[in-house]
C-alpha positions, -999 to 999 in steps of 0.1 A, spaced: -2 1 0 15 35 -3 23 59 19 -8 85 0 -32 58 2 -27 48 43 -29 90 42 -63 91 27 -75 58 47 -71 72 83 -82 107 69 -112 89 61 -114 68 95 -112 101 115 -137 122 95 -158 88 99 -151 89 142 -153 124 147 -192 128 127 -202 92 128 -200 95 167 -225 123 175 -262 127 169 -277 163 166 -312 159 183 -320 203 182 -308 225 163 -306 260 153 -289 294 149 -287 297 194 -278 261 197 -274 229 194 -277 195 210 -263 165 206 -259 127 216 -225 110 217 -204 85 229 -192 90 264 -160 80 260 -154 106 231 -170 143 242 -144 161 215 -163 142 185 -193 165 202 -176 193 199 -167 189 171 -203 184 154 -211 210 178 -182 240 163 -190 231 125 -228 239 134 -222 270 146 -199 282 119 -220 283 95 -235 309 116 -208 332 122 -206 315 159 -184 296 179 -197 269 202 -200 270 239 -206 242 258 -232 245 286 -249 212 302 -236 176 295 -255 152 309 -248 126 332 -235 87 314 -269 71 295 -262 29 292 -278 12 267 -266 -24 269 -230 -18 252 -228 17 247 -229 51 273 -236 75 257 -237 115 266 -264 145 259 -244 172 254 -260 210 248 -236 238 233 -250 275 227 -238 289 196 -219 324 208 -209 351 187 
């Protein structure tokens, strides 16, 4: 496998991990609520940053729920405010 192929694979894998582990529950120009893997809070922040950037704002974490467990998965719900 070529070095460029390995780099491409790493970039695609990282994008899937970052974006695939966060689900938008509610979103508008003022903020976003995201359910995400409990062990991957960075995925929620990344997702919130991308959302708020659409409005020329930055994402600020205002609330994070306790861990929720569903069989093998642990998740949190985080609420972000989009601020100028």
